[in-house]
BAVODO-878588 format. One record per atom (N, C-alpha, C, CB): residue number from 1; residue in one letter; chain; atom name; y, z, x. Coordinates in steps of 0.05 Angstrom, whole numbers, plus 32768, in hexadecimal, padded with zeros to 4 digits. Atoms other than C-alpha are relative to their C-alpha. Glycine has a CB too. Example, Ala and Ser with C-alpha at 12.3 -4.5 7.8 and 13.67 -1.06 7.14 Angstrom:
(1 a A N (7FE8 8000 8012))
(1 a A CA (7FA6 809C 80F6))
(1 a A C (8018 8000 8012))
(1 a A CB (8001 8019 7FEC))
(2 s A N (7FE8 7FFF 7FF0))
(2 s A CA (7FEB 808F 8111))
(2 s A C (8016 800E 7FF1))
(2 s A CB (8009 7FE3 8009))
This chain:
(1 q A N (7FE9 8000 8011))
(1 q A CA (8000 8000 8000))
(1 q A C (8019 8000 8012))
(1 q A CB (8000 8018 7FED))
(2 g A N (7FE8 8002 7FF0))
(2 g A CA (8041 7FE9 801E))
(2 g A C (7FFB 7FF7 801D))
(2 g A CB (800F 801A 8000))
(3 v A N (8007 8008 7FE5))
(3 v A CA (801D 7FCE 805B))
(3 v A C (7FFE 7FE2 8001))
(3 v A CB (7FE5 800D 800A))
(4 e A N (8002 801D 7FFC))
(4 e A CA (8026 7F87 8074))
(4 e A C (7FF1 7FFA 8019))
(4 e A CB (801D 7FF3 8001))
(5 v A N (8010 8007 7FE9))
(5 v A CA (7FF2 7F6A 80A2))
(5 v A C (8009 7FE5 800A))
(5 v A CB (7FE2 8000 7FF9))
(6 q A N (7FF8 8019 7FF4))
(6 q A CA (8008 7F34 80D2))
(6 q A C (7FED 7FF9 8016))
(6 q A CB (801D 8002 800B))
(7 t A N (8011 800A 7FEA))
(7 t A CA (7FDA 7F0B 80FD))
(7 t A C (8009 7FE4 8006))
(7 t A CB (7FE2 8002 7FF9))
(8 d A N (7FF8 801B 7FF9))
(8 d A CA (7FEA 7ECC 8123))
(8 d A C (7FED 7FF6 8016))
(8 d A CB (801E 7FFF 800A))
(9 y A N (8014 800C 7FEE))
(9 y A CA (7FAF 7EA9 8142))
(9 y A C (8007 7FE3 8007))
(9 y A CB (7FE5 8001 7FF5))
(10 v A N (7FFA 801C 7FFD))
(10 v A CA (7FD1 7E65 8140))
(10 v A C (8005 7FF8 801D))
(10 v A CB (8019 7FF9 7FF0))
(11 p A N (7FFC 8008 7FE4))
(11 p A CA (7FEA 7E64 8189))
(11 p A C (7FE6 8000 8010))
(11 p A CB (8014 8013 800D))
(12 l A N (801A 7FFE 7FF2))
(12 l A CA (7FA6 7E7B 81A2))
(12 l A C (7FEE 7FE8 7FF9))
(12 l A CB (7FF2 801A 7FFA))
(13 l A N (8012 8015 800A))
(13 l A CA (7F80 7E49 8177))
(13 l A C (800A 7FE4 8009))
(13 l A CB (7FFE 8000 7FE2))
(14 n A N (7FF5 801A 7FF7))
(14 n A CA (7FAF 7E0F 8189))
(14 n A C (7FFB 7FFC 801E))
(14 n A CB (801E 7FFF 7FFA))
(15 s A N (8004 8004 7FE3))
(15 s A CA (7FA8 7E1C 81D4))
(15 s A C (7FE2 7FFB 8006))
(15 s A CB (800A 8019 800E))
(16 l A N (801C 8004 7FFA))
(16 l A CA (7F5C 7E1E 81D0))
(16 l A C (7FF4 7FE8 7FF1))
(16 l A CB (7FF0 8019 7FF8))
(17 a A N (800A 8017 800F))
(17 a A CA (7F53 7DE6 819D))
(17 a A C (7FFE 7FE7 8010))
(17 a A CB (8011 7FFB 7FE7))
(18 v A N (8001 8018 7FEF))
(18 v A CA (7F62 7DB1 81D1))
(18 v A C (7FE7 7FFF 8011))
(18 v A CB (8019 7FFE 8012))
(19 y A N (8019 7FFE 7FF1))
(19 y A CA (7F23 7DC8 81F5))
(19 y A C (7FE7 8000 7FEE))
(19 y A CB (8000 8018 8012))
(20 g A N (8016 8001 8012))
(20 g A CA (7EF9 7DC5 81B6))
(20 g A C (7FF7 801B 7FF4))
(20 g A CB (7FE8 7FF4 800D))
(21 w A N (8008 7FE6 800A))
(21 w A CA (7EF7 7E10 81A6))
(21 w A C (800A 8003 7FE3))
(21 w A CB (800C 8016 8011))
(22 q A N (7FFA 7FFB 801C))
(22 q A CA (7EF6 7E25 815D))
(22 q A C (7FFC 801E 7FF9))
(22 q A CB (7FEF 7FEE 7FED))
(23 l A N (8002 7FE5 8008))
(23 l A CA (7F01 7E69 813D))
(23 l A C (7FE8 8003 7FEC))
(23 l A CB (801A 800B 7FF3))
(24 t A N (8017 7FFC 8012))
(24 t A CA (7EC0 7E82 811D))
(24 t A C (8001 801A 7FF0))
(24 t A CB (7FE6 7FFE 800F))
(25 c A N (8001 7FE6 800D))
(25 c A CA (7ECC 7ECB 810D))
(25 c A C (8014 8013 800D))
(25 c A CB (7FE4 800C 8001))
(26 v A N (7FEE 7FEB 7FF6))
(26 v A CA (7EFE 7F04 8114))
(26 v A C (7FF5 801B 7FF5))
(26 v A CB (801E 7FFB 7FF7))
(27 v A N (800C 7FE6 8008))
(27 v A CA (7EE2 7F4B 8114))
(27 v A C (8015 8016 8007))
(27 v A CB (7FE5 8005 800F))
(28 p A N (7FED 7FEB 7FFA))
(28 p A CA (7F14 7F84 810D))
(28 p A C (7FF1 8018 800D))
(28 p A CB (800E 8009 7FE6))
(29 t A N (800B 7FE9 7FF3))
(29 t A CA (7F08 7FC2 8137))
(29 t A C (800E 8019 7FF5))
(29 t A CB (8002 7FFF 801F))
(30 p A N (7FF2 7FE7 8009))
(30 p A CA (7F19 800B 8127))
(30 p A C (8016 8009 8012))
(30 p A CB (7FEB 8017 7FFD))
(31 i A N (7FEB 7FF8 7FED))
(31 i A CA (7F4A 800C 8161))
(31 i A C (801C 7FFA 7FF4))
(31 i A CB (7FFD 7FF1 801B))
(32 v A N (7FE5 8003 800B))
(32 v A CA (7F91 8018 8146))
(32 v A C (8013 800E 8013))
(32 v A CB (8001 800C 7FE3))
(33 k A N (7FEB 7FF5 7FEF))
(33 k A CA (7FCF 8023 8170))
(33 k A C (801B 7FFF 7FF2))
(33 k A CB (8001 7FF1 801C))
(34 t A N (7FE5 7FFF 800B))
(34 t A CA (8016 8035 815D))
(34 t A C (8014 7FFC 8017))
(34 t A CB (8006 801B 7FF2))
(35 n A N (7FEC 8005 7FEC))
(35 n A CA (8052 801A 8184))
(35 n A C (8018 8012 7FFB))
(35 n A CB (8008 7FE3 8001))
(36 r A N (7FE8 7FEF 8002))
(36 r A CA (8097 803A 818D))
(36 r A C (800E 7FFE 7FE5))
(36 r A CB (8013 7FF9 8017))
(37 e A N (7FF3 8004 8019))
(37 e A CA (80B1 801C 814D))
(37 e A C (7FF0 800A 7FE8))
(37 e A CB (8006 7FE2 7FFC))
(38 g A N (8011 7FF6 8016))
(38 g A CA (8078 803A 8125))
(38 g A C (7FEE 7FEB 7FF4))
(38 g A CB (8011 800C 7FEB))
(39 n A N (8012 8015 800A))
(39 n A CA (8054 7FF8 811B))
(39 n A C (7FE4 8004 800A))
(39 n A CB (800B 7FE4 8008))
(40 l A N (801C 7FFD 7FF9))
(40 l A CA (8009 7FFA 811B))
(40 l A C (7FF5 7FE5 800A))
(40 l A CB (7FEF 800A 7FE9))
(41 s A N (800E 8019 7FF8))
(41 s A CA (7FDF 7FC7 8141))
(41 s A C (7FE2 8007 8003))
(41 s A CB (800B 7FF6 801C))
(42 t A N (801C 7FFD 7FFE))
(42 t A CA (7F95 7FBD 8140))
(42 t A C (7FF4 7FEC 8014))
(42 t A CB (7FF2 7FFD 7FE4))
(43 k A N (800E 8013 7FEF))
(43 k A CA (7F65 7F9D 8170))
(43 k A C (7FEB 7FF2 7FEF))
(43 k A CB (7FF3 800E 8018))
(44 q A N (8014 800F 800E))
(44 q A CA (7F38 7F66 8157))
(44 q A C (7FF0 7FF0 8014))
(44 q A CB (800D 7FED 7FEB))
(45 i A N (8011 8010 7FEF))
(45 i A CA (7EFE 7F41 8175))
(45 i A C (7FFF 7FE4 7FF3))
(45 i A CB (7FE3 800C 8002))
(46 v A N (7FFE 801C 800A))
(46 v A CA (7F05 7EF5 816F))
(46 v A C (7FE9 7FF1 800C))
(46 v A CB (801B 7FF3 8008))
(47 f A N (8016 8010 7FF7))
(47 f A CA (7EC8 7EC9 8173))
(47 f A C (8007 7FE2 7FFE))
(47 f A CB (7FE6 8006 7FF0))
(48 l A N (7FFB 801D 7FFF))
(48 l A CA (7ED0 7E80 8187))
(48 l A C (7FE7 7FF2 8008))
(48 l A CB (8018 7FFA 8014))
(49 q A N (8017 8010 7FF7))
(49 q A CA (7E9E 7E49 8190))
(49 q A C (800A 7FE4 8003))
(49 q A CB (7FE8 8002 7FEC))
(50 r A N (7FFA 801C 7FFC))
(50 r A CA (7E9E 7E02 81A6))
(50 r A C (7FE7 7FF1 7FFE))
(50 r A CB (800F 7FFB 801B))
(51 p A N (8019 8010 8002))
(51 p A CA (7E6D 7DCC 8193))
(51 p A C (7FF6 7FF7 801B))
(51 p A CB (8005 7FE8 7FEE))
(52 s A N (800B 8009 7FE7))
(52 s A CA (7E3E 7DB9 81C9))
(52 s A C (8007 7FE2 8005))
(52 s A CB (7FE1 8004 8001))
(53 l A N (7FF9 801B 7FF9))
(53 l A CA (7E52 7D7A 81ED))
(53 l A C (7FE7 7FF0 8006))
(53 l A CB (8014 7FFF 8017))
(54 p A N (8017 8010 7FF9))
(54 p A CA (7E20 7D41 81F1))
(54 p A C (7FFF 7FFB 801E))
(54 p A CB (7FFF 7FE6 7FF0))
(55 q A N (8002 8005 7FE4))
(55 q A CA (7E06 7D3B 8237))
(55 q A C (7FF7 7FE3 8005))
(55 q A CB (7FEC 8014 800E))
(56 k A N (8008 801B 7FFA))
(56 k A CA (7E00 7CF7 8256))
(56 k A C (7FE4 8000 800A))
(56 k A CB (8013 7FF4 8015))
(57 a A N (801C 8003 7FF7))
(57 a A CA (7DB9 7CE1 8260))
(57 a A C (8000 7FF9 801E))
(57 a A CB (7FF0 7FEB 7FEF))
(58 k A N (8001 8006 7FE3))
(58 k A CA (7DA9 7CE3 82AA))
(58 k A C (7FED 7FE8 8004))
(58 k A CB (7FF6 8019 8010))
(59 k A N (8011 8018 7FFA))
(59 k A CA (7D8F 7CA1 82C3))
(59 k A C (7FEC 8008 8015))
(59 k A CB (8012 7FE8 800A))
(60 k A N (8015 7FFA 7FED))
(60 k A CA (7D4D 7CA8 82E5))
(60 k A C (7FFF 7FE9 8014))
(60 k A CB (7FE4 8004 7FF2))
(61 e A N (8001 8014 7FEB))
(61 e A CA (7D4F 7C84 8326))
(61 e A C (7FE5 8002 800D))
(61 e A CB (8018 8003 8014))
(62 s A N (8019 8000 7FF3))
(62 s A CA (7D0E 7C6F 8342))
(62 s A C (8005 7FFD 801E))
(62 s A CB (7FED 7FE9 7FF6))
(63 k A N (7FFD 8000 7FE4))
(63 k A CA (7D08 7C7D 838B))
(63 k A C (7FEB 7FED 800C))
(63 k A CB (7FFF 801C 800C))
(64 v A N (8013 8012 7FF3))
(64 v A CA (7CE9 7C46 83B4))
(64 v A C (7FFE 8009 801D))
(64 v A CB (8009 7FE2 7FFD))
(65 n A N (8004 7FF8 7FE4))
(65 n A CA (7CCA 7C5C 83F5))
(65 n A C (7FFA 7FE8 8010))
(65 n A CB (7FE8 8014 8002))
(66 n A N (8004 8016 7FEE))
(66 n A CA (7CD3 7C28 8429))
(66 n A C (7FF1 8009 8019))
(66 n A CB (801B 7FF3 8008))
(67 l A N (8010 7FF9 7FE9))
(67 l A CA (7C9D 7C2E 845D))
(67 l A C (8000 7FEB 8015))
(67 l A CB (7FE4 8007 7FF9))
């Protein structure tokens, strides 16, 4: 009641999106801190994932033994 929650993951997500990372889950923790102005902050665990990249098929090179 009377509490406003502010979160801003946009800068984090934008910086990691160029590398293929995507936000999958945010888990709040019971850690709460108060700053000098009386504002509360919480810590959260952020899970990211990135799709696996297709690996190039390695060409099998046949070795010829020259005798």
